[in-house]
Backbone as CSV, one residue per row, in Angstrom:
resi,resn,N_x,N_y,N_z,CA_x,CA_y,CA_z,C_x,C_y,C_z
1,MET,89.677,93.368,-27.639,90.182,93.544,-29.201,90.715,92.239,-30.034
2,LEU,91.235,91.350,-29.121,91.371,90.382,-29.550,90.041,89.083,-29.079
3,ALA,88.680,89.591,-28.317,87.271,88.870,-28.586,87.170,88.260,-29.574
4,PRO,87.299,89.182,-30.335,86.700,88.249,-31.896,87.643,86.903,-32.904
5,TYR,88.828,87.658,-32.625,89.408,87.024,-33.357,89.691,85.294,-33.027
6,LYS,89.873,85.736,-31.189,89.172,83.937,-30.527,88.060,83.543,-30.797
7,ALA,87.383,84.629,-30.873,85.613,83.606,-30.705,85.431,83.098,-32.221
8,VAL,86.598,83.569,-33.536,86.333,82.829,-34.902,87.383,81.951,-35.142
9,VAL,88.324,81.489,-33.856,89.150,80.262,-34.035,88.818,79.470,-33.250
10,ARG,88.358,79.894,-32.292,87.389,78.770,-31.392,85.922,77.719,-32.233
11,ARG,85.196,78.566,-33.003,84.291,78.332,-33.736,85.379,77.526,-35.086
12,TRP,86.383,77.770,-35.403,86.729,77.138,-36.705,87.022,75.580,-36.155
13,PHE,87.897,75.549,-34.763,88.129,74.534,-34.767,86.920,73.744,-33.781
14,ASP,86.198,74.086,-33.336,84.832,73.402,-32.506,83.831,73.087,-33.711
15,GLU,83.306,73.912,-34.376,82.226,73.160,-35.525,82.745,72.977,-36.656
16,VAL,83.851,73.500,-36.932,84.715,72.731,-38.177,85.233,71.810,-38.356
17,MET,86.300,72.093,-37.630,87.314,70.769,-37.480,86.964,69.708,-36.505
18,GLU,86.545,69.590,-35.431,85.709,68.542,-34.591,84.559,68.451,-34.887
19,LYS,83.475,69.412,-35.536,82.066,68.329,-35.833,81.869,68.135,-37.577
20,GLY,82.704,68.823,-38.205,82.434,68.716,-39.719,81.532,69.416,-40.124
21,ASN,81.463,70.606,-39.358,80.223,71.392,-40.084,80.502,72.441,-41.264
22,LEU,80.952,71.996,-41.913,81.205,73.001,-43.420,80.542,73.837,-43.477
23,ASP,79.384,74.099,-43.186,78.588,74.988,-43.116,79.108,76.668,-43.143
24,PHE,79.548,76.313,-41.711,79.886,77.190,-41.040,81.320,78.229,-41.370
25,ILE,81.726,77.450,-42.681,83.390,78.378,-43.123,82.687,79.550,-43.831
26,ASP,81.127,79.436,-44.550,81.339,80.622,-45.255,80.844,81.809,-43.946
27,GLU,80.092,81.987,-42.994,79.652,82.500,-42.062,81.016,83.228,-41.293
28,LEU,82.395,81.920,-41.251,83.268,82.656,-40.023,84.376,83.395,-41.466
29,PHE,84.036,83.317,-42.577,85.707,83.856,-43.132,84.841,84.320,-44.670
30,GLY,85.454,85.132,-44.941,85.208,85.824,-46.356,85.804,85.190,-47.812
31,GLU,85.688,86.029,-48.905,86.300,85.462,-50.005,88.051,86.221,-49.548
32,ALA,88.319,86.688,-48.709,89.769,87.999,-48.958,90.764,86.728,-47.718
33,TYR,90.070,85.913,-46.963,90.442,85.061,-45.776,91.648,84.590,-46.451
34,LEU,92.690,85.110,-45.201,94.234,84.031,-46.168,94.580,83.141,-44.700
35,PHE,94.470,82.093,-45.101,94.892,81.050,-43.823,96.424,80.487,-43.827
36,ARG,97.025,80.797,-43.208,98.906,80.065,-43.037,98.600,79.266,-41.976
37,MET,99.212,77.930,-42.173,100.787,77.385,-41.426,101.394,76.789,-42.011
38,PRO,102.631,76.045,-41.590,103.462,75.254,-42.692,103.267,74.036,-43.323
39,GLY,103.327,74.853,-44.422,103.443,73.856,-45.659,101.648,74.058,-46.118
40,VAL,100.514,74.777,-45.518,99.441,74.626,-45.709,98.827,76.302,-46.376
41,THR,98.340,76.765,-47.377,98.087,78.184,-47.273,96.646,78.006,-48.269
42,ALA,95.757,78.704,-47.276,94.098,78.330,-47.619,93.794,79.958,-48.022
43,THR,93.891,80.146,-49.428,93.261,81.870,-49.861,91.871,82.045,-49.764
44,ASN,90.628,81.372,-49.610,89.412,81.420,-49.655,88.507,80.548,-49.201
45,PRO,87.235,80.501,-48.733,86.358,79.662,-48.358,86.575,78.102,-48.789
46,GLU,86.886,77.923,-50.332,86.847,76.552,-50.842,88.010,76.006,-50.255
47,GLY,88.797,76.645,-50.279,90.559,76.480,-49.644,90.218,75.367,-48.245
48,LEU,89.706,76.658,-47.742,89.300,75.737,-45.899,88.316,74.619,-46.237
49,ARG,87.517,74.859,-46.837,86.680,73.336,-46.681,87.299,72.452,-47.095
50,GLU,88.262,72.790,-48.324,89.550,71.519,-48.296,90.025,70.746,-47.692
51,LEU,90.944,72.368,-46.636,91.870,71.721,-45.312,90.834,70.963,-44.777
52,ALA,89.748,71.460,-43.953,88.872,70.783,-43.094,88.655,69.293,-43.776
53,THR,88.187,69.085,-44.770,88.022,67.531,-45.464,88.977,67.037,-44.986
54,SER,90.490,67.267,-45.641,91.713,66.162,-45.794,91.887,66.120,-44.235
55,TYR,92.338,67.116,-43.277,92.311,66.683,-41.908,91.049,65.816,-41.594
56,ARG,89.863,65.961,-41.749,89.168,65.190,-41.095,89.224,64.044,-41.709
57,THR,89.299,63.630,-43.044,89.503,62.682,-43.491,91.027,61.699,-43.265
58,ALA,91.480,62.383,-42.754,93.271,61.589,-42.215,92.477,61.226,-40.788
59,PHE,92.214,62.109,-39.983,92.435,62.118,-38.874,90.979,61.745,-38.115
60,ARG,90.487,60.551,-37.396,89.367,60.138,-37.372,89.460,61.207,-36.022
61,ASP,88.359,61.237,-34.858,88.064,61.982,-33.191,89.026,62.974,-33.361
62,LEU,88.998,63.883,-34.181,90.201,64.644,-34.051,89.814,66.029,-33.163
63,GLN,90.618,66.232,-32.573,90.633,67.374,-31.063,91.244,68.814,-31.222
64,PHE,91.411,69.327,-30.797,91.499,70.819,-30.931,91.781,71.535,-29.253
65,THR,93.645,71.824,-29.177,93.138,72.074,-27.364,94.384,73.420,-27.677
66,ASN,93.076,74.859,-27.284,94.351,76.268,-27.454,95.006,76.440,-26.343
67,PHE,96.654,76.927,-26.576,97.442,77.178,-25.720,97.118,78.499,-25.656
68,ASP,97.231,79.593,-26.666,97.464,80.935,-26.737,97.001,81.451,-27.847
69,GLN,96.725,82.492,-27.680,96.406,83.457,-28.756,96.988,84.890,-29.038
70,MET,97.704,85.434,-30.187,98.083,86.982,-29.720,97.654,87.548,-30.727
71,PRO,97.650,89.032,-30.786,97.264,89.613,-32.088,98.138,90.376,-32.594
72,MET,98.588,90.254,-33.938,99.255,90.741,-34.861,98.948,92.314,-36.181
73,ALA,99.991,93.081,-35.255,99.393,93.831,-36.988,100.358,94.180,-37.866
74,ILE,99.893,93.932,-38.975,101.157,93.559,-40.236,101.146,95.086,-41.135
75,GLY,101.977,95.452,-41.148,101.897,97.166,-42.358,102.037,98.025,-41.061
76,SER,101.502,99.199,-41.829,101.453,100.431,-41.147,100.483,100.500,-39.897
77,SER,100.520,101.222,-39.580,98.994,101.600,-38.374,98.201,101.678,-38.846
78,ARG,98.278,102.505,-39.882,97.099,102.917,-41.026,96.826,101.951,-42.123
79,GLY,95.898,101.150,-42.307,95.997,100.298,-43.778,96.220,98.933,-43.881
80,GLY,97.366,98.560,-42.883,97.615,97.342,-42.413,97.114,96.388,-42.021
81,SER,96.967,95.382,-42.284,96.105,93.769,-41.662,96.445,93.763,-40.238
82,ARG,95.533,93.228,-39.953,95.282,92.396,-38.714,95.152,90.885,-39.176
83,GLU,96.001,90.502,-38.229,95.638,89.050,-37.914,95.849,88.544,-36.457
84,ALA,95.404,87.269,-35.992,95.427,86.611,-34.912,96.322,85.015,-34.925
85,ARG,97.368,84.850,-34.426,98.323,83.972,-34.339,97.647,83.077,-33.238
86,THR,97.626,81.874,-33.679,97.200,80.466,-32.610,98.274,79.379,-32.088
87,ALA,98.654,79.166,-31.107,99.592,78.153,-30.830,98.122,77.439,-30.636
88,ALA,98.353,75.669,-31.216,97.482,75.229,-30.573,97.772,73.492,-30.774
89,LEU,97.335,72.611,-30.392,97.350,71.350,-30.613,96.251,70.532,-31.027
90,LEU,96.827,69.959,-31.790,95.419,68.978,-32.729,95.150,66.955,-32.582
91,THR,94.565,66.985,-31.985,95.137,65.424,-31.855,94.009,64.952,-32.203
92,GLY,94.562,63.205,-32.738,93.459,62.895,-33.580,94.287,60.887,-33.919
93,LEU,93.532,59.965,-33.406,93.826,59.270,-34.442,94.176,59.085,-35.945
94,ARG,94.860,58.406,-36.563,95.409,58.487,-37.756,94.548,57.207,-38.749
95,GLN,93.479,57.931,-39.418,92.926,56.971,-39.841,93.500,56.228,-40.978
96,PRO,93.712,54.363,-40.877,94.105,53.429,-42.252,93.822,53.259,-43.261
97,VAL,95.242,53.354,-44.165,94.688,53.308,-45.367,94.823,52.101,-46.060
98,ILE,93.490,51.690,-46.349,93.341,50.591,-47.170,93.190,50.201,-48.429
99,ARG,93.872,49.501,-48.977,93.981,49.526,-50.354,93.617,48.000,-50.908
100,SER,92.751,48.016,-51.607,92.785,46.678,-52.434,93.320,46.058,-53.192
101,ARG,93.351,44.902,-53.734,94.682,43.995,-54.215,93.792,43.895,-55.689
């Protein structure tokens, strides 16, 4: 049951975050998708595009290492939503800020 969640997360990091292929966002996520991590919430594909663009702009050569994924059920067993929690490491060199004088 976890395999579909793992596949989506893997494609998110491989195709979108590492390679910059923003077209995959529409293929992977629907309008009702909710992405949360500390300090960041994206509530639709456009928010995910903004998130990916900001990370790829700030960190060149962004790379992803997946440590663990686990399924989580929220709410009751009937009608409750499902999500996958991912523990991962993102690495990359910070792009320097160039200011004109």
